[in-house]
N, C-alpha and C positions, 0 to 999 in steps of 0.2 A: 116450380114456373107453372101458373095456370094460365088460362088462354086470357084473362084481362089484363096479366101480364106481359104476356107476349105480344098482343093488341097494343099495350104502351111503347115498349120499345121499339114495336113495327113502327109505329106513328112518329119515333123520332128520325126514321130516314127520310132525308131530304130529297125528294123527287127532283129531278133536275132534267126530266122529258116527259112528256105525256105516256100513259099506257102503264102495262107494266114490265116493261123492256127494263128499268133501272131497278126493279126489286128483283127480277131475276139474275140481273148481270150481278146483282150485291149478293144473292145467296151462291152464285157460282164462283164468284172472288173469295167468299169465304169459306166454301169448302177445298180451294186453292190453298187458300191460308192457313188453316188446319191441317192440312199433309203436310205443310211446309213445318209448323212446331210439331208435329210429331215424330217428324224425320230429324228436326233437331233434339228433340227429348232423347230419342231411341241413341244417336250418335253421341250425346253430351254424356248418357248414363254409362255406355258402351265403353267409352273411351277413358273415361275416370276409373271405371272399374279396372280396365288396362292399366291403366299407369299406377295406380296404388298397388293393385298385387303385385307386377312386377318389380318395381322398385322397393318395394316391403320385403320381395322373397330375395331381391339380389343383394338388398343391406343385411339382411338376418342370417342367410342361409351361404351364402358366397363369402360373407364377411368382405362387402366391397361396398362403401361409400361411395355413391355416384357423384360426380362432378355437378357442383350446384349449378354452374354456366348453363349444363346439358339440360337441366330438370327446367329450368327458366325457359330456355328455347322451347321446348317440346310443349312448355304451356301455352308460350306465343304461338306457336304454329299451329297449334290443336286450335287456337280462337282465331286464327287467321283461314283456317281451313274450312269453318261454318261461315263465312261472306258467302260462297256462292249459293249456298242454301236460300237466302234472303232472293235470289235471282234465279230460283230455279223453276223451270218448268213443268210445274205440277198439270195432271189433268183432273178437272174436279169431278170428284163420283157421281154416280147417276142418283144414288138414294143419299140419305142425311147418312154422317157418319159419327158413331158414339165415341167417346174415347173409353176405351176399355183397360182401364190402369192396370191392370194385373197381367194381361196380353203386352201391354208396350214393357212392363217391367221382364217379364219373362224375356221377351225378345231382345232387349238390351243388355240384359244378365247374362244371357247366352254368348251373343257376340262378344262381349265383355270375355266371357272365362275364354272362348276360343282364342281370340286376340293372346290372351295371357298365357295360354298354353303354347301358342305358336312363337312368341317371345323368349319363355323360358327355355324352350326348344331350342331356339336359335342360342340363346347365351350359353346353355351348357353343354350342345353337343355339336355345334359348329366349331370347336377348336380340336375336337376328336375325327373329324375329318380330314385334314390336314389339307385343306383347301386355303388357308390363310396361315400368316406368319404364326411363327412359334409363341408370341406375346401374346396371342388372343385369348387367352384363357382366362376365363372371367375369375376365377381363384383367384389369379396373382392381381387383380383389379387394374391391371393397363388399363393406357389411356386409349389405347386401340381397342380392347374390348370394350370399354363403355363407350367410343364411338361406333362401334359396328352394333352395339344394341340400342344407342339412340337411334341409329339411320333406323334399325329395323321397326322400333317402336314410331318411330314419326312417319314411315310410309305405310305400313300397318293401319296407321288411323285417317291417314289418307285415303287407302283405299276402303277403308269402311265408310265412308260418305256414301259410294254407291249403294251399299248393302243396306244403308239406316234409309237412305230416300228411295228406294224401292219400294212400291206398295205391293209387288210381288215375287215371283223368283228373277234375281236379278238379268238372267239373260233372256226373259220376256216381256221386262221392262223396257220404258222408252228413253232413248237417248238422254244426254243431260241436256 
């Protein structure tokens, strides 16, 4: 993109008020949209990594074919949890942000692998704690064990949205 192309694209903006305020508003809004899109990509990749890895390991290691209704509901609720991102109150950055694909993929992979580890820890270790009924063993592939893993994956994906949308550490970030 050179200066001539940038000038052509800038000329396509329809100014609705005199002065530079409409251009400034457009730049601020585009920076907010960029942050929303970045949150979406991080969330989507991390959630997909978790779902694919956990379900694959449960199917092949525990020999537990997960009920297809659970998978469909998980995919549906995963998509529904992205709706608030469209109305998310993002703060525009002071300087232009450049999409660093490597950083975005590294962050989403890290979040997805962490979620995978916690989901598998829940699936394989929670039975041994004794806090659940005896039929919660994932190796028996009972409905209650599948439901427990589904609830854990569903809740962890819902909590992931807070990590994906925050521009810095979650506790230092703004409220939703």
